[in-house]
C-alpha positions, 0 to 999 in steps of 0.5 A: 505519496509518503508512506514511511510513517503509516506503520508507526502511526498505526501502531501509535493510535493502537497504543494510545487506545490501549493505554486509554482503556487501561487507565479507564478500566484501571488494569494492573500496571504490569498487565497494561505494559504486557498488553501494550507491548503485544497490541504495539507489536501486532499493529506495527505488523498490521501497518506494514501490511497495510503499507505494502497494500497501499504502495501495490495499490498506487504504484503505476503500471508499466505496461504502457511500454508493451502497449506503445509497441503494440500500437506501432506494429498496428500502425505499420500494419495500417500504413501497409495496407494503405500503401497497397491501396494506393498502388 
């Protein structure tokens, strides 16, 4: 899964919303730029956090190796029990 662009996408969507709202509400130009800067920084940080959560959620579990060893040990014990019963 490509997660490289998540922070930038979140940041740009938030920036677009702030830009549109600034135009609609006819904010002062300097105030709009200050607000845009703060929003872009905050939403970039939020995007990085979301990216890490998504990566952590979808990463495969590496416990398969431990489970294989456990199954092999159970198989060995089962084989020993069967050979004892056959004798």
